[in-house]
N, C-alpha and C positions, 0 to 999 in steps of 0.2 A: 821395360820389358823384363828385366830381372825380377822385379817385384811380382809380376804375374806368374813367372816360373816358380818362384819360392812359394807363393800362395797355392799354386796347383800341387806342389809337393806336400804342402801342409794339409790341405783339405781333400786331396785326392782328385780324381777325374770325375767331376760332377755331371759331365755330359751324358754318362751312361746311366745315371740314376733318374728314376721317375720323380717328378716334382708333385705328383698327385697322390703319393703314398701317404696314408694316414697312419699315425703312430698312437699307441696307447699312452695316455699320460702316466708319468712316473709318480706324480703327486696325486693322491686321492682328493676329490672335492671336499672331503671331510677333514683333511689335514689342517691342523692349526700350527701357528708359529711355534707354540710351545712343543708340539710334537716334533718339529724339526730340530729344536735345540735341546731336547731332553736326552738325547743319546750322543755319546762320543764316537759311535761307530760310523764309518763312512757309508754313504749310500751305495747300494749294489751297482748302480750305474749313474753317470752324471745327470744332473737335473738341468734341462734346457733353461736358458735365461728367460725365455718367454713365460715358462711355467712359474718361475720365481717372481717375475714382475706381476703376473696375474694374481698370485697369492698375496703379495704385498699390497696391491691395489685393493683387493677385497678386504684385507685387514684394515687398511687405512680408511676405507669407506665405512666400515662398521664402527670404527673409532671416531669418525667425523673429521678426519684429517684430510681427506681427499674427496672433492665434490665433483 
């Protein structure tokens, strides 16, 4: 029970948020891995893990590492 309370404090009350809300991607579909690493500046907002995974899978597929 305490875990659920701590999680709710961390992520907020998600029951009030719509799950059908679409967000604009932070990474452009033209972003390359080099683009991400070429600057030491922080990103203007956090990049969701799903976007990072999608980028890596695309790169690995292009390089023949992921089938």
